[in-house]
N, C-alpha and C positions, 0 to 999 in steps of 0.2 A: 218462697218468694221474699226476698228482704222487706221488711216493714218500712216502706216508704212511697212516698208518691211517685208514679210514673210520669215523666212529662207527657205533654200531649204529642210534642214532635215524635218522642220514641214510639208511642201507643199508635200513631198513624202509621209507622213502618212495620209494626209487627206482621199485619196481613201480607205484605211485601215479601218480608222474610218466610213466611209460612207458605205462600204459595209456591216460592221456588224450592222450599224444602220438599214440597210434596211432588214435584217434578223430578228432583234428585233421586227422592226414594222410590218411585214410579219407574225410575231408569235402572234401579239396583245399584247405584251409588252409596257407598257405606259410609264415608265421610268426607267432611269439607272444610276448608279453612276459612278464615275471615277474608283472606285475599281473594279467594276464588268468589264466595259470596258478595263480595264488593265489586268484581267485575261484572257479575250477573244482573246484580240488581240496582248498579249505579249509586251505590253509596259507600263514600270511602270506609276503609277496614278499621281505622280509628272509632268512627262512630258506631259501626257495628259491634265492636268491643265494648263501647261504652254503654250501648243498648242492652246488651247481653247482660252486662255487670249488675244490672238493677234486679235481675231474677236469681243472682247468685252465681255458682259456678258451674256454668254450662258446658264448658269445653275443658279440654286437657292441653297443658302446654307441650309443643312439640307434636301433638297428635291432631289438634282441630277440634271439630265437633261431629259427634256421632248422628248421622242424617235422621236415622229412624227416631231415636231417642228425642232430638231435638225438634222434631215435626211434631211428635206426640205431645212434648211439652207445650208447644205453642197451639196446639189443637186445644188442650184443656184451657190454657190461658184465654183465648179467644172464644171459649165455650164452643169449638167447633164439632165436639162431640155430644152435643145436646141440641135437637132440632128446635128452631126459634119460627114461630108463624108471625108473619108479617102482613100488616093490612096497607092497602094501597089506596089512598082517597083523591080521586080525579082520574077518570079513564079518557082523558083527552089525548093529543098527539103524544106528548111525553109519557103520560100515564100508560098508554098503549105500547109504546116502544118498551118501557119497563116490565110489561106483562110478558112480552116476548123473551125477554132476557131471562136465561135458565138458571144464573146465578152459579154457573158452572165451576166458579172457582171456590166454592165452599159447599161442603156435605149437609150444612146444618141450616141454611136459610131457605125458607119457601114463603112466597106470596101465597097465602091461603085464602084471602078475601079481597075483593076490591069493592069500591064505594062511590057513587056518583048520583046525580040528579037527572040525567039524560035518559027520558023514559024509553028511548029507543033500544038502549044498550042494559039497562036495569032488567034483571031477571034472566040474562042471559049467562053463558058460558063463553068467556073471551080468553083465547088461548090457554085453555083447561082451568080459569079462573072464575069462580062465580061472581056475578057484580050484584051487589045488593043497594037497595035505596038509601040514603043517608038516614033515614028513620029507624033502620034496622041496625046501624052501627053499633050502638052501645050494647045490645043483645049479642051480637055476633062477636064482639070483642071479648066479651066475657065467656061465651059458649066455646070459642076456640083458643082461648087462653092467648090472645095477641098481646104482645108487651112493647112491640115497635110499630110504627106507622110511617109511612112514606107519602109525603104531601105534596101534590103536583096540581092544585087547585087556583083558580085566579086569584091574585094577591088580595084583593078586595073582601073576599069570602074566607081568606084563610084563618083570621084570629077566633071567629066565633066556631069553626071547625076545630081548632086546636083546644078551644074551651071544652068542648064537647069531648075530644079524645081523653083529656084528662081527667074529666069526670068519669069516663069509661075506664079508667085503669092504665092507659097508655103510659110507659115508662121512659120512652125515647121516640124522637120524631126526627126524619131526615126530612129537612126542607127544601124544596126545589123552587119555592117561590121566592121572588125579590123582596118580600115583606120580612122584616125582623119581628119575630114572634114574642109574644110575653107568655111564660109558663113557668110554673113553680120549680123552686131549685132542686126539686127531687125529680124533675123530668129534664132529661138530656135532649137539648136541641142542637142537631148540626145542619149547618147552613151550607147547600150547593148552590152557588150563583154562576150558571154557566156565562152569564154575560161579562160578569166581573172578571173572570177566570180567562175569558178571551181578551178582554180590553188590558188585562195585565200581560198577556202574551204578546199582544200587539206592540204594548209600550215598551217591552223588553227587546222585540226585534227592533223597534225605530231607535232605541238607545244603542243597541249593538251596532246598527247600519251607521249612526253617526259617530261612533268610535272607529270604525274602520275607515271612514272617509277622513278622519283627522290627519 
């Protein structure tokens, strides 16, 4: 890989490319062009070629890309050849839904532990995942070598939990709460604000409707 920083927009598209390459490989396809990839993933071919250029020469002019080789390259780039244990903190409605999700698009992601304060579910196995009390969080994170946590707790209680996660050695947090969290620079926090995404979608729908009526 070239010694340079990969833009965040490019990094976010890599799993999309990887998923489609897996589909192509499973169907027996041996090569693919940037145009074919573009039509499948709805990203223009110039952007795909620019994204791939950050990683060196991945294809051959006039041939395209070797599907299996490119898939394996992105598997290593995305650490999909290494199992990552993930903790889920907060087994409410959203947390329960995430426990049911089997992360079928990756061979390497597994929620191995969940944590909650609800005594009705603590100590139980929910969708194959053991639910521990928050008091056991630090111990289990170390025992299970968990680096990533998914946060689906009420916003008002999120920051103290983040502080505990950081102390326990968590390196990345996927934040589903509306709170903007404070964490050391060494801990990556990715925010998933469903309300914000819906409001953005509604805005664009409204704006497009106004343009059509002009």
